[in-house]
N, C-alpha and C positions, 0 to 999 in steps of 0.2 A: 403373677402365671412363671413360676421357673423358662426358661429361655437359652439353652446350650448347649453350645457344641463341644463336646470328651472325645476327645482324638487319639489317637495310641503313638501316633509321633507326628512332629513337623515337620519333618524329609520323609518322600517316600524315595526306592533307587531310581535314580537316574532322572530327580525334581529338585526343581531350585525348595530353597524356605517357602513351606505355605500354600505353594501352588497349587496344591490338591484340588484344595480347598476353600481358592479364594473367590469362586463362585457360590458357596455355602455362606463365606465370614460376609459376602454380604447382600446374603438375605438379613441374617444375624445382626447384622450391624447396620441394617437399613436405615432406622431412625434416629441411627448415630451418628457423631460427625465427629467426637474424639473422642478416645480410650484409651482408657490408663492402664499402662504395660506391668504388670511387677515383674521385676528383673529378678527375685533375689535367688534365685537355682543357681544363676552363674556357670550353663557350660563349660569346661574347661577353666574355671577361673575368671572368663572377662569379666573386663568391667562392668559396671550397672548401666553409662553411659554406649559402649559400644554394643551391648546386646539391646539395650532399648534403639538403637539409631539399626539397628539390624533390622526388627521389628518395624520400622516407622517408614525406611522406603520398600517395605513391601507392602505395606497398607496403602502407602499412596496409590501405589496401581488402583485402588478401588475407593477414592479419595476420602479419606477417611485421616485424623490428625491420631497422632499417639504422644503422649505424653509417657514418664515413667512416675514411677509410684514415689522414688526415691526422691523426685526434683519437687516437691511437698514437705513443707515443713511440718503439717498435719497431716497424716499418712492416711489416719482412721478417717477426718474430716472427709477426704479426695474420696475415699471408696464410697462413703455416704452419698456424695455428689453427683458419680460417676453415672455416665452415662453408657457406655461398655466396661467392661474388662478383660481380659484377658492374660493368664501365667501360661509363662514358657515352662520350656522344658530344663535339663539340668540336672541338680544334684535334691531327691526330694529332701531329706536331710535338712541338709540346708535350707531348703523353701521357708520347709513346715520352723527352723531356730528361729528365720529370720521375721514371720510370718506373729509367730506367737514374739519378740522381742520389743517389737513398732505395734503393739496391739493392734492386729486389724484383722485375724483370725476373725472375730467375730462378727466384725464389721461384713467381711469381706460374705462369710454367710446369710446374716442378712439381706446386703443388698440384694445376692443371688437369688433369694427367695421373696424377694419382691418380684423381682422381673428384670433386674440388671442386667444385658446380655452380655454371655460369658465366654469365654474361650479356652478349654484349657488345650496342651499339649505335653505329652510327658510327664512330668512331675508334676504339670499343673492340674494333670489329668488325677491323676495321683491321689491329690489332696480332696477331689470331688468325692472321696467315698467317704466308709465310716474310720478308717483307720487312714494311716500310711504305712501298713506293717506288711504289705507284700510288693512292695519295690523292687526293683532290682541293685538298688545303689548302694552304692558303699557307706557304712555310719560312722561319716568325718567330723558329724559336730553329732553333740545331744540334742534333740530339741526338749523341749518343756515338758511337753506330752506327744503320746505317738497319736492320738485321736484328732482328726482333719473337719471339715468343712459337713459332712454327714449331706449333701447332698441326692448320694440317688444310696439307693439300702443297702449297699452290698459294695466290696473292696476290687479296685483294679490291678491287673496286674499286664501293664503298658508293653511293649512290646514283646510278646508271649512268643518264645519259641518252639515249635514243635522238637522232642526230642530226632535226634540229627541218624538214622539204623546203617549210616556209614561211616560214622566217625569212631573210632578209636578211643573217644576221648571217654574216661570211666567216671567224672564226677557228677552230681546230682545234676538230676535236666529241671528245667522250673517246674511241671510238672512232679516233680518229688516236693522241691521247696513249697510249693501249696499247701502238699499235702501235711509237709512239717506246721504249718499255718494253721492247719484243721484239726490237728493234737491237743489246741491246747487254748482254738475262739472254733464258737461255729457262724461268723457272720462269711456270708457264700462270698466268691473270688471268682471274677472275669476277666480273663486272657487274650486279651488286645492285641488280635496281630496287625504291623503294618499295614498303612492304609484303612482299616477302618475306624471308624468312631460313631460314639453314640449320642445321639437328636432326640435333646430332654425337649418337651414342652411339656407344661405342667408336670402331671406325675407320672405321662408318657416317660419311656425311653427306648425306644428306637435305637437300630442298630445298625447300623447304614455300612456303604462300601459290601463293595466283591466279595470280601470272604466271611468264612463263618468262626466264631465267637467262640472261648470251649467254657464251660460253666463247671464251677467246681465247688461242691457242698458238701458237708460235715457229714463222712460214713455214709456215703452215698457216691457211687460212680461218675468221674464226668461226661461230659454229652454235648454236641456240639450245636450251637443257636443258627442259626441259618438268620443273615440278611435280612431285616424288615420285620421280626419278631418284637417286640413290645416283653422289655426287662420290669416293668412296672411288677409284676407278680412275685417277686422278692425280695418286695416290701413285706 
């Protein structure tokens, strides 16, 4: 049975890394002593070792061990034997490229579908959808495919921002960009605001946090989704 937390961000305003989710993570990884961390997205270009150490120091607060996937000679085998999994944020194009180049995309999908607990934040959340095509990231590298894990039956736009009516900026809004996606694709997109997350148990997908999320569907007016809503109907 699928068992995931899919979060818009790792850090909320005035908070420390993952702090707002720690109590949820204790439950998610309750039966996992060691979590394999996937550092491939490398925010700001930091090293895999430094990124993993940042995560390790946080998970120590809930008495969990963390090992970086890059530390294994056979990353595919490591994924298949994992007790828990976490993919952090950064650049989604880089993350997806590395998942394919290290031959772990399929293994990761299979492990999650078998019930291995999974945490995703930002880019690590993007990859749980049907494709990565609604990421906010710059295409700094060309992945072999835009197809991702297909754990949830829609796409995400983490860090979703509403239009600022007081801004003089005349560029495209997030809503405009998602509508551009829907000019060519029918997959639903959930705009996930900072501090919100999805709790997936089996086929149930519950929006959590204090905020609403914005749901976009092709040829339909966007709607606000209340916290506590089960989004499995999008399947």
